[in-house]
N, C-alpha and C positions, 0 to 999 in steps of 0.2 A: 846851463841852468835856466829852466823855464823857457827855453828858446831865446834866451838873452845871452849877453857876453859878461862873464864874470871877470873881475880884475883883482889880481892878487899882487901884493907888494909886501916885502919883508915877511913873507910867510903867512900873511893874513889876507882874508877876503875883505876888500875895502869898498868896492863899488860893483854894482850890477848895471850894465847899460842895456836899456830896453828901448828899441827904436822901431819905427814904422808899424806900430801896433796901436790899438785903441787904448784909451785910458782904462785902468791905471798902469798900463804897461808901455808907456811912451815917455821915457825920461830917464832919470838917474836915481837909482836906489843907493842910499848911503848906508853901508853896513855898520851898525853900531849897537850898543846896548841901550835899553830903555832908560837907564840911569842918566844917560847923556842927552836925551831928547830935548829937555827944556833948555839946557845951555846952548846946544847947537842951533835950535830954533831961535833962540835969542840973538845969536850971531848971524844967522841966515834965516830971516823970517819967511822966505819962500819955501823952506822945508816944511814938510808935514808928515805925520806918520802914514806909512803906506796903508791904504785901506784893506789890503789882503794880508800883507806881511807886516803887521803893525810893529814888529820888533825893529824894523828899519825905517829910515826916513826917506822921503821921496821928493824929488824936484821934477815937476812936469816940464816936458820940453816946450809946452805952450807958454810958459812964463816969459814975459818980455825980456828979462835979463838972464835967460837960461845959460847962455854961453859964458857970461861974466861970472855968474855964481858957480857954475861947474868948474871953471878955471880956478877960482878961489879955493874951492874944496880940494881940488887936486894939489894945489900948493900946500894946503894944510896936511894932506896925506904924505906928500914927499918929505915934509918936515917931521914925519913920524908922530903926528898928533895921536896920542893914546886913546882919544875918544872915538876915533874912526878906525874901524876894522874889527873883525872877529876871527878867532882861531877856527880853522876848518874843523867841522864836526862837533864843536862845542855847542851845547844846548840841545842836542838831539837826544831824545829819549824814545826808546822803542817799548811799546806795551806788549806784554805777553798774551 
């Protein structure tokens, strides 16, 4: 996916790992719906909407606490947090 690594868990796309590239492709994309942005940003203030894929949140690898925050997000995902993850193919519309 975009030259990055997609992470699926429980049949859902939960994270996209983007490394060794320039911003905004050097960090962790948290796959979620816009309806959950404000609450997730409230819990993890380092998250922000990705500047290109605005439907997902982004944690830059340059953040001082990147590893700690990424670990916390993974723990939420393993607990099957319904706010994180999207069904593959959902939201794709093709125009004729």
